[in-house]
N, C-alpha and C positions, 0 to 999 in steps of 0.2 A: 592442035597443038602437039609436036611433035616432041619427044625427052630432052633431043639438042635446044629447041626453043625454050622450053620449060627452064632449062638449065642456062643458057645464054642470059633469059629474064632475070632470074634469080641470083646469078653469079654476082652481079653488081652490087645487089643490094647487101651483101655476105661477104663479098670479097673474098672466099674461100672454097674452092671445087669440092673440097672434102664435104660441107654439109649439104652441100647440092646431090653431091654424088650418094649421100648417107640419105638424104630426104627420098629422093628417086629411088633408093634399094627397097627401104622402106613400104611407099607408096605400090611399088610392084608388087612386093611380099602382102600384102594388104588386097591389093585387086585381086590376085591367083587366090588367096583366100575367098572373098565374096563366089568367085567363078569355082572353086568346089565345092562352097556350100552351096549354090544354086544347081551344080548339076547332083548333088544329094537330094535336096530338097528344092526340088523345082516351083518357082510361082506357078501358079495353074490360072488360067481366066477361062471363064466360061460363060456363054452368052446365050441367053433365052430372053423370047418371045412370046408373049401372050396375047391374044387377041381374045376380047369379050365381046360375042357376037351373039348370045341370046340362045345359043344351040343346048349349051346344058340345062338352061332353063327349061328349053322345050323337051329336054328329053324328062326330066325330072315333071311335068307338068302331063305327059302323055302316059304316065305310069300309075295308075291310081295307087297299087298299093304301097309303091315306092314314096309318092307325094303324102299319103294319110300317114304313114310309116316317119317321114320326116317333119312333119307339121304337127304328130304328136308330139315326138323329140324335142321339138323347138318350145311345146310348149307345158314341156315336165315339171320345169323350176318358175315358170309363171307366176308372179302373185297375182291371188285373188283379193276380191273384196269379201264379206261377209255370206254375198248370193253367190256365190262363185263365179262373179264375173270378172273378164278381165281387162285394165285399162287399156287403152290404146296409145298411151304414153309406151306400151312396151312393144308397139310395132319396128322400132328401131334394132331394139334387142334380136326381136323373133327374127328379121331377116337377116340380121348378122349370125344368129346360129343356124341359119339355112345355107348361109352363104358357099360353103363347100359342096352341098350336094347337088347344088344349081348351078356348078362351075362359076361362082362369084368370088370376087376378093373380098375380104374381109373390110368391113367397113374400116377407113382409116388408112387402109395399103395403097389407093388410086384415088387422088384427088377427083377425076373425070368421072370415075364410078360410086364415087360418096355424091357426086352431085346429081347422075342420075337415079341412085338409089333413096336420096333425099327426097327429091323432087317426087319419086312414085306415093312414097311414104306420107308427103302432106298433101298430095291429092287424094288419098282416100283416107287420109284420116278428120279430112273435115266431117262434118254433122253437129247434131245437139246432143249425142249420147258419149260421155267421158267413158265410157267400159260397156262392154257389150259379154254377150255367151259367146264358150267356146266354139263352138260350130259358126259362130260370126264372125270371130276374130279371125278363125281360118280360113274361112271363105274373103275377107279383108287381105290376109298372106298371100292367097291365090292370086287374087287381085290384082297385085301390087306387084308379084312376079311377073304376072302376061303386062303387064304396063312396062315393067324394064324390060323385058325380052323384047317387047315390040321395038323398044327403044333405041334396041343395042341392033335389032334386024336391019333397022332402016339407017344406025352409022353406028356401027360397031369400036369400041376403043382397043387401041393397041397398046403393050406397054412394053418397053423395052429393058432387060437387065441385065447388066456386067456383074459378074461377082470375080472379086482375083481373092486367092489364098496364097497369101504372100511366104514365102521361107521364113522360118524364126530368125535369121541372119537380121531381115529386113526390120520385120513387127511379128512379137511373138501372137500365135492364133490363142484363142482357143476358137475362133468361129471365123469367117471370111466376111468380107468388107461389102459393101453392097452399093451401086450407084443405079438408079431408076432414071430411066427416059419414058416420057409420055409424050 
């Protein structure tokens, strides 16, 4: 709609051209301020795509030194019973702490990955023993990672993330907003 069309639309309502002219002048001034602020503080859009294909897990599993160091770190704060055994209930927490080293998202970040990770944990959580020795727990974690890797190699999960950091005019940051598409 042009300024003339707006004026033609508004003028009969107010019956006074000076009100319409004042409105248009104020609207133009506000629009110019928006343009100036966007020049000074532009809106930035960033798009990234992550594909979880098991390669990060393969890299971790192929380096025994790094794997052992990562497993030790994951179990450092693990609660243990009086015999020094670790509850299998801690498997999810341990896998989550290994996620970054294995090229995986944290649990709760990507629904499809949560399903894959939780299914692998359930598969290896079966058995009659509720607690296991540390070396058995590490073996379980390694097997869970291997299972996740095989699932991802056969069916990779792609996630697109669009981020926008808007000008303070539109919304005061301190952080960027995110939209996730999987």
